[in-house]
Kinemage of the C-alpha trace (Angstrom):
@kinemage 1
@onewidth
@group {chain A} dominant
@subgroup {mainchain}
@vectorlist {calphas} color= white
{ca met a 1} P 0.012 0.041 0.041
{ca ser a 2} L 1.155 3.507 -0.645
{ca val a 3} L 1.132 6.382 1.877
{ca glu a 4} L 0.751 9.917 1.004
{ca ile a 5} L 1.367 12.793 3.357
{ca ser a 6} L 0.480 16.214 2.131
{ca asn a 7} L 1.252 19.569 3.932
{ca val a 8} L 1.083 18.036 7.096
{ca thr a 9} L 1.985 20.209 10.225
{ca lys a 10} L 2.139 19.136 13.783
{ca arg a 11} L 2.839 21.380 16.836
{ca phe a 12} L 3.287 20.641 20.568
{ca gly a 13} L 2.614 23.810 22.247
{ca gly a 14} L 4.925 26.349 20.562
{ca asn a 15} L 7.075 23.788 19.106
{ca thr a 16} L 6.451 22.777 15.437
{ca val a 17} L 7.568 19.268 15.050
{ca leu a 18} L 6.555 18.659 11.616
{ca asp a 19} L 6.383 21.740 9.189
{ca arg a 20} L 4.174 21.530 6.186
{ca leu a 21} L 5.546 17.958 5.367
{ca asp a 22} L 5.134 16.440 1.863
{ca leu a 23} L 6.199 12.803 1.645
{ca thr a 24} L 5.154 9.957 -0.780
{ca val a 25} L 5.781 6.304 0.000
{ca lys a 26} L 5.301 3.917 -3.004
{ca ala a 27} L 3.633 0.560 -2.339
{ca gly a 28} L 6.049 -2.126 -1.538
{ca ser a 29} L 8.969 0.202 -0.921
{ca his a 30} L 11.361 0.208 2.095
{ca val a 31} L 11.868 3.950 3.362
{ca thr a 32} L 14.273 4.793 6.142
{ca leu a 33} L 14.072 8.140 8.062
{ca ile a 34} L 17.304 9.490 9.473
{ca gly a 35} L 18.212 12.662 11.298
{ca pro a 36} L 18.741 13.926 14.762
{ca ser a 37} L 16.468 13.183 17.819
{ca gly a 38} L 13.538 15.626 17.962
{ca ser a 39} L 13.453 16.097 14.198
{ca gly a 40} L 10.037 14.746 13.706
{ca lys a 41} L 10.639 11.183 12.479
{ca thr a 42} L 8.748 9.211 15.155
{ca thr a 43} L 5.871 11.704 15.035
{ca ile a 44} L 5.176 10.564 11.485
{ca leu a 45} L 4.931 6.931 12.475
{ca arg a 46} L 2.671 7.810 15.425
{ca met a 47} L 0.362 9.838 13.085
{ca leu a 48} L 0.151 6.702 10.826
{ca met a 49} L -0.844 4.669 13.845
{ca thr a 50} L -3.456 7.278 14.653
{ca leu a 51} L -1.642 7.872 18.028
{ca thr a 52} L -1.283 11.447 17.150
{ca lys a 53} L -3.336 13.665 15.054
{ca pro a 54} L -1.797 16.308 12.510
{ca asp a 55} L -2.764 19.936 13.114
{ca glu a 56} L -3.050 20.723 9.475
{ca gly a 57} L -2.754 18.649 6.065
{ca thr a 58} L -3.888 15.198 4.855
{ca ile a 59} L -2.677 11.630 5.111
{ca thr a 60} L -3.935 8.906 2.750
{ca val a 61} L -3.059 5.277 2.772
{ca asp a 62} L -3.594 3.356 -0.644
{ca gly a 63} L -5.881 6.276 -1.619
{ca gln a 64} L -8.194 6.132 1.432
{ca arg a 65} L -8.109 9.051 3.772
{ca leu a 66} L -6.684 8.464 7.202
{ca phe a 67} L -6.691 12.169 8.280
{ca pro a 68} L -8.916 13.902 8.211
{ca ala a 69} L -11.550 11.132 8.260
{ca ser a 70} L -14.528 9.811 10.332
{ca asp a 71} L -13.730 7.486 13.107
{ca lys a 72} L -15.113 4.596 11.236
{ca gln a 73} L -13.036 5.123 8.172
{ca cys a 74} L -9.881 5.941 10.290
{ca arg a 75} L -10.353 2.539 11.990
{ca gln a 76} L -10.728 0.806 8.707
{ca val a 77} L -7.681 2.312 7.197
{ca arg a 78} L -5.624 1.821 10.411
{ca arg a 79} L -6.239 -1.992 10.259
{ca asn a 80} L -3.807 -2.245 7.482
{ca ile a 81} L -0.913 -0.517 9.456
{ca gly a 82} L 1.168 -2.354 11.956
{ca met a 83} L 3.948 -0.934 14.191
{ca val a 84} L 6.966 -2.276 16.003
{ca phe a 85} L 7.827 0.115 18.973
{ca gln a 86} L 11.398 0.926 20.605
{ca gln a 87} L 9.997 -0.793 23.736
{ca phe a 88} L 8.360 -4.230 23.267
{ca asn a 89} L 5.000 -3.571 24.686
{ca leu a 90} L 4.122 -7.060 25.256
{ca phe a 91} L 1.416 -8.179 27.555
{ca pro a 92} L 3.530 -9.541 30.576
{ca his a 93} L 0.632 -11.726 31.780
{ca met a 94} L 0.062 -13.309 28.554
{ca ser a 95} L 2.094 -16.178 26.963
{ca val a 96} L 3.996 -15.464 23.776
{ca leu a 97} L 1.424 -17.311 21.766
{ca arg a 98} L -1.437 -15.274 23.272
{ca asn a 99} L 0.456 -12.063 22.672
{ca leu a 100} L 0.158 -13.006 18.960
{ca thr a 101} L -3.347 -14.150 18.833
{ca glu a 102} L -5.274 -11.544 20.924
{ca ala a 103} L -5.499 -8.892 18.459
{ca pro a 104} L -6.236 -11.088 15.356
{ca val a 105} L -9.008 -12.722 17.361
{ca thr a 106} L -10.540 -9.645 18.758
{ca val a 107} L -9.965 -6.973 15.968
{ca leu a 108} L -9.822 -9.064 12.849
{ca gly a 109} L -12.306 -11.651 14.042
{ca leu a 110} L -10.243 -14.753 13.177
{ca ser a 111} L -11.108 -18.016 15.037
{ca arg a 112} L -8.754 -18.907 17.877
{ca asp a 113} L -7.511 -21.911 15.818
{ca glu a 114} L -6.665 -19.774 12.670
{ca ala a 115} L -4.982 -17.181 14.929
{ca glu a 116} L -2.818 -19.924 16.608
{ca glu a 117} L -1.876 -21.444 13.447
{ca arg a 118} L -0.689 -18.075 12.010
{ca ala a 119} L 0.961 -17.300 15.302
{ca arg a 120} L 3.084 -20.540 15.347
{ca glu a 121} L 4.210 -19.856 11.617
{ca leu a 122} L 5.406 -16.367 12.587
{ca leu a 123} L 7.000 -17.643 15.830
{ca asp a 124} L 8.764 -20.217 13.673
{ca leu a 125} L 9.785 -17.397 11.251
{ca val a 126} L 11.426 -15.351 13.759
{ca gly a 127} L 13.217 -18.457 15.430
{ca leu a 128} L 11.023 -18.745 18.572
{ca ala a 129} L 8.807 -21.664 17.769
{ca asp a 130} L 9.760 -23.236 21.161
{ca lys a 131} L 8.694 -20.324 23.212
{ca cys a 132} L 4.963 -20.392 22.588
{ca asp a 133} L 4.024 -20.900 26.240
{ca ala a 134} L 6.734 -18.756 27.804
{ca lys a 135} L 5.886 -15.400 29.298
{ca pro a 136} L 7.672 -12.415 28.022
{ca gly a 137} L 9.586 -11.774 31.246
{ca arg a 138} L 11.409 -15.158 30.801
{ca leu a 139} L 12.701 -13.899 27.367
{ca ser a 140} L 15.782 -11.888 26.360
{ca gly a 141} L 15.407 -8.471 25.094
{ca gly a 142} L 16.231 -9.645 21.516
{ca gln a 143} L 13.778 -12.585 21.943
{ca gln a 144} L 11.156 -10.051 23.126
{ca gln a 145} L 11.731 -7.753 20.116
{ca arg a 146} L 11.368 -10.862 17.765
{ca val a 147} L 8.013 -11.559 19.445
{ca ala a 148} L 6.970 -7.905 19.061
{ca ile a 149} L 7.804 -8.196 15.322
{ca ala a 150} L 5.917 -11.429 14.917
{ca arg a 151} L 2.932 -9.739 16.756
{ca ala a 152} L 2.837 -6.911 14.260
{ca leu a 153} L 2.897 -9.298 11.314
{ca ala a 154} L 0.208 -11.353 12.837
{ca met a 155} L -2.133 -8.593 11.918
{ca arg a 156} L -1.252 -9.032 8.216
{ca pro a 157} L -0.279 -5.438 7.884
{ca lys a 158} L 0.118 -3.892 4.316
{ca val a 159} L 2.157 -1.058 5.884
{ca leu a 160} L 4.825 -1.869 8.807
{ca leu a 161} L 6.334 0.981 10.758
{ca leu a 162} L 9.449 0.297 12.675
{ca asp a 163} L 10.542 3.018 15.323
{ca glu a 164} L 14.161 2.421 16.544
{ca val a 165} L 13.441 -1.247 17.091
{ca thr a 166} L 17.067 -1.978 18.233
{ca ser a 167} L 17.444 0.961 20.799
{ca ala a 168} L 16.458 -1.006 23.778
{ca leu a 169} L 18.603 -4.008 22.929
{ca asp a 170} L 22.127 -4.798 24.150
{ca pro a 171} L 24.573 -4.466 21.271
{ca glu a 172} L 25.154 -8.195 20.784
{ca leu a 173} L 21.433 -8.790 20.098
{ca val a 174} L 20.941 -6.004 17.438
{ca ala a 175} L 22.294 -7.912 14.466
{ca gly a 176} L 19.972 -10.791 14.780
{ca val a 177} L 17.039 -8.433 14.829
{ca leu a 178} L 18.249 -6.471 11.838
{ca asp a 179} L 18.847 -9.591 10.045
{ca leu a 180} L 15.273 -10.746 10.722
{ca leu a 181} L 13.877 -7.240 9.343
{ca arg a 182} L 16.012 -7.724 6.239
{ca asp a 183} L 14.628 -11.183 5.562
{ca ile a 184} L 11.054 -9.800 5.946
{ca ala a 185} L 11.715 -6.886 3.649
{ca arg a 186} L 13.094 -9.320 1.096
{ca ser a 187} L 10.441 -11.990 1.230
{ca thr a 188} L 7.225 -9.841 1.623
{ca asp a 189} L 5.573 -6.950 -0.371
{ca ile a 190} L 4.987 -4.922 2.771
{ca thr a 191} L 5.416 -1.248 2.616
{ca met a 192} L 8.044 -0.440 5.317
{ca leu a 193} L 8.855 2.825 6.983
{ca cys a 194} L 11.829 2.695 9.323
{ca val a 195} L 13.160 5.212 11.870
{ca thr a 196} L 16.723 4.075 12.997
{ca his a 197} L 20.070 5.324 14.008
{ca glu a 198} L 21.539 2.149 12.498
{ca met a 199} L 23.142 3.707 9.432
{ca his a 200} L 24.438 0.395 7.986
{ca phe a 201} L 21.128 -1.189 8.286
{ca ala a 202} L 19.657 1.882 6.631
{ca arg a 203} L 21.947 1.625 3.726
{ca asp a 204} L 21.159 -2.443 3.132
{ca phe a 205} L 17.439 -2.146 3.967
{ca ser a 206} L 16.272 1.038 2.138
{ca asp a 207} L 15.020 1.782 -1.343
{ca gln a 208} L 14.923 5.471 -0.384
{ca val a 209} L 16.521 7.385 2.636
{ca leu a 210} L 15.146 10.676 3.911
{ca met a 211} L 17.182 13.016 5.841
{ca phe a 212} L 15.015 14.952 8.507
{ca asp a 213} L 15.920 18.021 10.289
{ca ser a 214} L 13.672 20.377 12.378
{ca gly a 215} L 10.620 18.827 10.967
{ca arg a 216} L 11.471 18.861 7.305
{ca ile a 217} L 13.058 16.593 4.790
{ca val a 218} L 16.427 18.051 4.123
{ca glu a 219} L 17.508 15.611 1.412
{ca ser a 220} L 16.117 12.385 0.016
{ca gly a 221} L 17.355 9.701 -2.259
{ca pro a 222} L 18.652 6.137 -2.742
{ca pro a 223} L 20.965 5.033 0.017
{ca glu a 224} L 24.047 5.086 -2.220
{ca lys a 225} L 23.452 8.680 -2.843
{ca ile a 226} L 22.683 9.740 0.547
{ca phe a 227} L 25.645 7.947 2.187
{ca asn a 228} L 28.203 8.216 -0.505
{ca asp a 229} L 27.548 11.585 -2.024
{ca pro a 230} L 25.143 13.728 -0.003
{ca glu a 231} L 24.147 17.155 -1.537
{ca glu a 232} L 23.231 18.953 1.640
{ca glu a 233} L 25.751 20.216 4.143
{ca arg a 234} L 23.326 19.247 7.062
{ca thr a 235} L 23.289 15.630 5.800
{ca arg a 236} L 27.149 15.692 5.608
{ca glu a 237} L 27.267 17.031 9.166
{ca phe a 238} L 24.800 14.444 10.642
{ca leu a 239} L 26.349 11.427 8.865
{ca gly a 240} L 29.930 12.591 9.786
{ca ala a 241} L 28.760 12.529 13.385
{ca val a 242} L 27.012 9.001 13.375
{ca leu a 243} L 29.186 7.091 11.082
């Protein structure tokens, strides 16, 4: 599914976090948002998840209006969007399997058997087929993030949002989670928007990289261009500081 953000502005008090943003994400593409903290990257993902509303502008997903829209239409469009957060946000009192089946049953209306079959397939995909009955607290951080990724996929999203999914992990766990995301990107047609400070992952994963600063896109292009020959001084400054 494609995503179209047109002339979107978002303010928090006197602080303009997004400033008349225009952004088009083609269906099936993998787009990475880079830039300093506070530049508006996560706010974009939160708006697509309907956790935050823009003050101005429009957002459409696959040609259907997400903002502004009625609550009913907003919920309908939102069902096609999944998100993996920085913190794993798993339900601690539920088993791993139940974490994956609860939303498909209650939101999508799947039968318990169908939801469990899908959940077991996804746990196998993320290398955790033997953890169905475990509680999240018994898992490592890397395992919990794999469960969170599987839980997002269990909703069969057409658009998947990834918000600094390795920032809460110990360094030795990062590579495994990023390898999993690369595999998902290669093997599905899900449109993916990723906010990350992992520049090597951004280079490998992305069709397009967007450099953000102060609520605006400073520069955009394929990863080879952004990382090897950026045109803007602000991009060169940022990459010089993080690479």
